[in-house]
C-alpha angles and dihedrals in degrees: 000000000000124000114285129041123359104280097021128174129268113279111258095353096127093048099048116105116244115266122234112258094256092047091048089051093050092047092054091046090054093048091050090052094044093053091052092044095047092044091054103033107022132240091314093063113142111268088202088058090047090052093048089047091053093047095242138113117260088242088061089053093051092048089060096034112027094183132031090241090061089053090047094051093047094046091050098041094102090049093050090052090050089049095051090045085058088054091054090048090049090054092048092049113117090218110056089203093057089047093053096042095043090049091052094046090050091056093046091046089054090051092053095056099047126036093197092055088044087057096044101050091053098053142067123217099198095192094054111084090190095058094041091055089048094051092045089055093049091050089049091051091047091050092050094049092045095045087053091055094045091048085055091051093237099112127054112274093229098053115119132186084255086068091051095049088048087062088060092051092050091044090054091059093045093053092046089053100045107033108127092010105060107351096181096048092104089066092064092049090048091050090054092047096051089049087060091052093059117116115265125166091246134138116261123271117268091232115071122227122258114277117239089255093049090049091049093047091049092052093046089052089055091053096044097089088054098052092121082081090076097045120103115246091245092062092057101036100030092233 
């Protein structure tokens, strides 16, 4: 989900100097603690708690990850790769409908297991070039997968990627309501939604889809309460 081809490499990974053994160990401890905290508490999980869980000082966390967004990107890197691998699989599927439906189900399933990833895929952080590039590539992949299904006349002609992203918004609330009560309830709602996406020779809906700008603005609005993710550590801690 990084800029470039589907399934691209981590930005700057090849150029980064190797870490000392103790620094590398601290970084991995921070990432392990962050993955658990973000999964349980969302993208606003306490960085102080993450540092404490990792057994390091908060200053050590910020030396490795100067902004919360840096930690989020590193913590979710593996999930991003899994998600883009699902996009590649969808494009290779012999049946374009299977490709589309399995791709959307993979996304919703990843949301169900990780509150932080659930938050992150639904939002835009306009001042972060890395997340903007990531979301742009996600949208490009969605558009290609959807277009393939529409060309094969197995998906509604009037579907847009805005409709697919709206599924993630709805799925987010379903997960929030049913976690710990009926943890697989989201799958039933997804199945019903996907059935409504199948091609039928019907008239178009009376209500038009979101424009690209409306979709972007809506995702940016969802990210607005979490803008601290984009701020440098020095601004929040006065260091």
